[in-house]
N, C-alpha and C positions, 0 to 999 in steps of 0.2 A: 353449223351450216344448216340452213332451212331447206328441206327437201320436199315439203308438202306440195309445192308447185309442180314438181316432176311427175306427180300422179297422173296428170293428163296425158303425158307421153307414154306411160305404162299401158294405158287403155288401148293404145294402138297395137300392143302385143297380144291382146286378148282375142285370139282367133278361134278358141273353142267355145262351145255353147253348152249350157247345162240347165237342168230343171231341178227344182227343189221340192221334195215331198216332205210334209210335216206330219207329225203324229197328232192324233185326235183321240178323244175318249168317248166311249159309248156306254151309257148306263144300261145294265141288264135288269130284268124283272126281279132278280133276287138281291138287288141293291149292290151288286158288285159292278166293277167297271172293266171294260176291255180297252186296251190301247192298241191302235192300229194306224197304219199309214194311210193317208187320204188317197183315194183312187185317182183324183186329178191333182196335178202339181199345184203348189201354192204360187210358185213363180216359174215361168217358162222362158226358154231361150235367153238365159242370162249370159252375158259375155264373161269369159274368164280364160285362164290358162292353166293347164295341168302340167306339172313338172315332176320328173322322176329322178331320184337321187341314187337308186341302186336297183339291182335286179330283184325279181320276185324270189321268195324263199320256198319254192316248190320242192317237194320231197320225192326222191326217186325210190323210196322204200315202200311206198303204198302200191299194192297190186291192183286193187279195184278202182282207185281214184288217184288223181294227182292234184293235190291242193295248190292253189295259187294265192299267195298272200303277200301284199305289199302296201305301202302307205305313201302314195304320191301326194304332193302338195298342190292345192288349188289356190291360185292367185286371182283376186277380183277386187273391184272397187269398194270403197267404204260404204256406199249406199245400198249394197246388197245385204238383205236381211237373211243371214244364214246362221243357224244355231247348232250347237252340239246335239247330235242325235238325228239331224235331218238326213234323209236318204237322197243321195245325189245321183243323177243320171247325166253323164257328160258325153258329148259327142265331139270327136276330133275330125276335122275336115282337111282335105288336101288343098293345095294352093288353087286348084281349079274348082273347088266347092263340092267335091265328092266326099261322102262319108267314108272315113277310113276305119274308125273303130268307136265302139261305145263302151264306156267304163261306168260301173255302178258300185256305190259304196256308201258307208256311213261317215258323216262329218264329225270331226272332233271340235273342241272349243277353238274358235278363231283367235289368231294372234294379230294384233293391230299394230300397224306401222304408220308413219306420217304420210306415206304415199299409197298404201293399199292394205288389204288384209290377206292373211295366209291361213288356209285350213287344211289340216292333214285329213286325208280320206282313206279309210280302211277298206281296201278292196279284198274280198274273200270269195274266191270262185273255185271251180273245179275245171280241169282240162279234160 
């Protein structure tokens, strides 16, 4: 069964928007290099959809901090240039267009399917 034509229907579900920040290298005077994330995103306002498969793995044993770690999946079209190690800032909106929440994390290697690509995002925050 050929599903590649169904990809156009999936794009109707992409109601989240995300920005992609890519790493860059800077040469130092001592011939070493520093790797840093670009200050401005490489791509802005890209349509996609974040999906959660389980709850976060926060720990109730930490006194000073409560870590929040989870790996939601980002679904997007084939033409999105996303790479492992990219820093993702994703905005989720309500039906009336109001910003609900912003998620930030690192992209894993994309998995490609005939209709879309899926990228695991490592979200690592503190509550």
